[in-house]
C-alpha positions in Angstrom: 14.6 50.6 -4.6 14.2 53.5 -2.9 11.6 52.4 -0.3 14.3 49.7 1.0 16.1 52.6 2.7 13.1 53.5 4.5 12.4 49.8 5.2 15.9 49.3 6.3 15.8 52.2 8.8 12.5 50.9 10.4 14.0 47.3 10.6 17.1 48.7 12.1 15.2 50.2 14.9 12.8 47.3 15.7 15.2 44.5 15.0 15.2 43.3 18.6 11.6 42.1 18.3 12.5 39.3 15.5 16.2 39.0 15.5 19.1 38.8 18.1 21.4 40.8 15.8 21.2 44.1 14.0 21.6 42.8 10.3 20.4 46.3 9.0 23.2 48.5 8.7 23.1 52.1 8.1 24.1 51.7 4.4 21.4 49.3 3.6 23.7 46.5 2.3 21.7 43.4 4.1 18.3 45.0 2.7 19.4 45.7 -0.8 20.9 42.1 -0.7 17.9 40.5 0.6 15.5 42.4 -2.0 17.5 42.8 -5.2 19.5 39.5 -4.9 16.7 37.7 -6.2 15.6 40.1 -8.8 19.3 40.1 -10.1 19.3 36.2 -10.1 16.1 36.3 -12.2 17.3 38.9 -14.4 20.5 37.1 -15.1 18.6 34.0 -15.9 16.4 35.7 -18.3 19.6 37.1 -20.1 21.3 34.0 -20.3 18.1 32.5 -21.8 17.7 35.1 -24.5 21.5 34.6 -25.4 21.0 30.8 -25.8 17.8 31.4 -27.7 19.5 33.9 -29.8 22.3 31.5 -30.6 19.8 28.7 -31.7 17.9 31.1 -33.9 21.2 32.3 -35.4 22.3 28.6 -36.3 18.7 27.8 -37.6 19.0 31.1 -39.8 22.4 30.1 -41.2 21.7 26.6 -41.9 18.6 27.8 -43.7 20.7 30.4 -45.6 23.3 27.8 -46.5 20.7 25.3 -47.8 19.2 28.0 -50.2 22.5 29.1 -51.6 23.2 25.3 -52.3 20.0 25.1 -53.9 20.6 27.9 -56.0 23.8 27.0 -57.2 22.6 23.2 -57.7 19.3 24.7 -59.8 21.3 27.5 -61.5 23.7 25.0 -63.2 20.9 22.4 -63.9 18.7 25.3 -65.3 21.6 26.7 -67.6 22.3 23.3 -68.9 18.6 22.7 -69.9 18.2 26.1 -71.6 21.2 25.4 -73.8 19.8 22.2 -75.1 
């Protein structure tokens, strides 16, 4: 991101060769948005995907945990009765 400042300064001086208006302000907002915008969007997509995957994995793990508890409770009761007989 540091190089965008230099690129912004260079493009501000040479904007007349490729644009009719100078979009490259001294603060570098246009260049930062132009370069960092797509990176931020893709990072947000990755984070959203990770949250969805984590939620899906949590549901799968909890379902297996509940099934295991249900099997233990059914197996434990049947196992105790057979031992007593």
